[in-house]
N, C-alpha and C positions, 0 to 999 in steps of 0.2 A: 853270536855266530852259536853256530848246532857243534855239540861236541858229542861224538861217539864215546859211550860212557859204558866201562865194566862196571858192576856193582859187587862188593861183596861185603856179606856179612851173613849172620845165623840168628840169633835170638829176636824176640819182639823189641828191644832197641833198636833196634836196624830198619826196623817197618816204617815207620815216619818220614824216614829219610829216604825210602826208596820211593815211596809215595810221592815225595815232592819231586824227587826226580823225574817220575814217571809223568807227572803233570806241567813238566815245564817243556822248554822247545828242544833240551837236549835227546839226544836219542841213546836211548839203553840198549845195547848191541847184545848186551847177558847179565843173568844176574848167577852170581855165583855165592854158595852158601856149604858148609859142612854137612858130612851124610846124615839122613835121618836113621835116627838111633832110636830103640827101645827105650819106653817111658813110661810111668805109673806104675801102680802094683800089677799089672798084668803083663807087666814090660811089651807092651804094644808097640810096635814100630811107628810112631808119630813123624808125619813132618814137619821141619823145623819152621817157624813163623815165616823166615824171609822163602823159602819155599811155597807155601801155601799164598802169601802175596803175591808172587810172583806168577803163579796160575790164574792168581784173581785178576790180575791187573794185565793176564796176556803177553809177559813177557818170558823168552828164552831163556832156559833155567837149566843151572849145571851144580854138578856135586861130585866133584872127584874126591876120591877116597886119599890119592896122592897127589902132590901139586908138584914134588921136586921130581919132575921126570920130563925128559924129550919131548914127550906126547903132548903133557899139557904146555909146555911154552909153545909150540907149532899150534897149536888149539889158540892159544891167547894172541899169537903174533897174527893168523890169519884174522882175526877179529879187526884189524889194524884200528885201535883203542887209540882216542888221544890221552884220555883221563881213567884214573882208577878210582871210586870210590869206595873207604870202607868202613864198614861199622861194627865193632866186634865181631869181625869173622873168625876170629878165635887161633889164627894162625899166621906165624911168622912168613912174608915173604921174601923171596930172594933178592939178593942181586940181579940176577938173570931177568926174574918175573919184574920187578920194577925197572929196567931200563926199554921195556918195551913201549908203555906210551908218552906221548911227547910230553905231555904236562906232568909228568910222574903219576903219585896216587895221592890223594887228600883223604886223612884220616880224621872221621870225628872220635873223641874220645871223651868219656865221663869225668873231667877233672879240670881243673888248672895246673897243667902243666907247667913245669916241671914235678910238680907235686902228684902225689898217687900214680904213678906210672904201672901199668901192667894189666894183671885179667881182673882186678876187683876193685876198682876206684871206687864205685858208688857205696859198696858197704863199708870200704875201709873209711870215707871222709865221715860217716854217721858213728862208726865205731869209735875213731878217735879223737869224735866229739868238736868235729868242726862245725862252724856257725853259718860257713857259706860254701859255695862250690859252684861249677860252672862247667861249660864245655869249651873243649879246643877244638879247632879246626887244625891241621898240621900235615904237612909232607912228610910222608913215610918216608924212613932208610930203614937202613939192616936191621939197625938196634931196637930195641923195646919202647918205642915211645917217646923217643929222642931226637925225630926231626925238629925242623924249624918250624915257627907257629906264624899261620897267616892271619887269624883271627881267634879271640877269648872271649866270652861271655860271663860273668858272674851273678850267681843267683843266692839268696839267702835260703838257709836250711830250718826249715820251723822246728822246734823241739820234739814235737808228737810226728814228722814224718818217719815212713821206713823207705827202706831200700828199693822195694817196687816202686812206690809211690814218687821217689825222689828218681828212678832209673824211667818213669816215664814223662816226667817233667822234662828232665833234660833231654830225651830222644827228641821231644815236641819242640825242643828250643833248638836242639840240630836241624830239626828238617825245616824251619823258619830260616835259618841262616844258611846251609847249606848251598841254595844255588844262587844267591848275590855274592857269597864270597868266590865260589869255580868262576863268575864271569868277572867279577874284579881281579880273581888270580890271572886269567890267562888273557885278559886285556893289559895287564902290566900295571895296575893303578894299586895293585896291594901285593906290597913286598914281603917277603920271609927274614922271621927274625930270631935268632939263633936262643935256645934255651939254657940257662944258666947252670951247668950240669951241675954243679957245687951245692943245687938248692933240692936235688933231686930226692926223692922216696919213691920205692918199690910196693906193690903188693904181689900178692899171691893167688892163685887160684882158691876160692872157697868149696871147703869140705866138709863133708856132714858133723865132723867132730867141733868145728871154728865155733861152734853154738854151744858148747858147753859153759855153764854158768859157774862162776865162781865167787859164792857169795860172802867172800871176804874183801871182794872188790866195794867201792862207794857205791852207792845207789845211784848216781848219776852213770857209772860206767856200765853196768848193769843193765840199766834201760836203755843207753845205746847200743848195749850189743843186742838185745832183744830188735830194736827198729833197724840196727845195721846188718840183722841177720834174716828179716821179713823180708818176704815170702820162703827164702830160700838158704841158708840150711835151718833156719828156724834156731832159736833159742831153747834150749831145754837143761833140767835137771832132775830128778830124782825125789820120790817120796816113797817110803814102804816098798823097796823095788819096783819100782813102776816107774816107766819115763813121762814125765812131764813137760809139754811145748808150752811155752809161755809168746801166745802171740802181740798181746796189748800190755801196755805198764804206762808208770808215770812216776816220777819220783815226788815222794812226800814232803811238802816244805816246811807244813806247820806241825811239830810233833808236840804241842802243848798240852791237847787233851789225850796223847795215845801212851800205850804202856812206855815205862821207862826201858829203851834202848840198851843205853852203856851195860856193858856187861853179860848182856843177853849174846848168846853162840849165834854166830851170821847163819841166815838160812832160816832160822826160827819165825814160824805163825806168829805176830803178835797178837792179833786179833782179826776178826772178821765181820764184815757188814753186808746188805746187799749191792754195794756198787763195787766194793773191791776185798783183796785179801792182802793184809799188808805182812811184810815179812821184814824179819832184820838183817839188816847188810851189813859191811865195815864199815868202819868210821863214824860208826853211833848214827848210821840213815838208815832211811827205809823205801823199800819200793813196795807199789800200788801193784798189783797183779789184778788187771782188769779183764783180760780174756786168757782162757787158756784151754788147752786140750791133752788131757790126761791118755796114757796109752790103750791104744783100742778102742778108744771113746769119741765122741764127734766133739769140733769146737765148741765150748761155752762162753757165755759173760760169765765174770765172776759172781753174777747176782744168781746166775740159775745151777752154782757149785759150792755156794761159797759155806754151806751146811756140810760139805766132805772134810772141810780144810780147818780143824779144830787149832786153838791156840796152843803152843806148844810143842805144835807136831814138827818137824823141823826136815827143809828141801838139803837134797846133800847126795852122796855118791850113791851109786850103784848097789 
């Protein structure tokens, strides 16, 4: 059965599911994303990834500034949708909006709900040291990611994978599952399962200060912060009054041949080599910096700039 679908999404995460729906038998009657915003150093207005994808796919596209208006409700009703599909749209749909389609609203969420509800599930799963995550295809209700679950699938999180890479992987997984789940839902062969709200955890939108490194934490926690804030907002620290962003790191596990860590101030450069810059962290642990970017400079591998970071120098506050 071909459904009339309104797709709502904004960032790159939502593009593969949109493409999967566009290649299915279903009819995408409208694509909705948040308005285009200024971005980059020049603050140039840039189309959202979903906006660009909709144009490329030849799909009608809409970017309302406000969705809590009678005009928007009338516009949606006039489309006669059977189903909404949402993926990182970034706005909470009102009960009036949700009541329009016959089969409700199916959302693709990048975590194993009820864990990591909210705006930044991918970042949170890595920062908090989860070893597995996944996708949840759920029915949307008024609450934030509180609706009944139609489908979940779990995948491992490799210890060197960052948030951008994990988001891409989960997006592709959602794209592979969205059409079969829709078909099973509308045919009545897939039944929703309520979430256990007592197990719920919540995430907040990331901001630029969330990547600030606290060197008193264990190296594993700092490494997870680096991975979980890459590519945005990025993990950062300071040295000699200059901001330094760390793009890639690893935890040093074999300390037998390294400078003694016990009693060393966290954030102190222990030693350097062409491969990495070793930094003392809390709990007598060591982080190896593999790729970094000093303020007003380009991104460099450690082997390109290790000579600028001498043993005894200290990363820390501004």
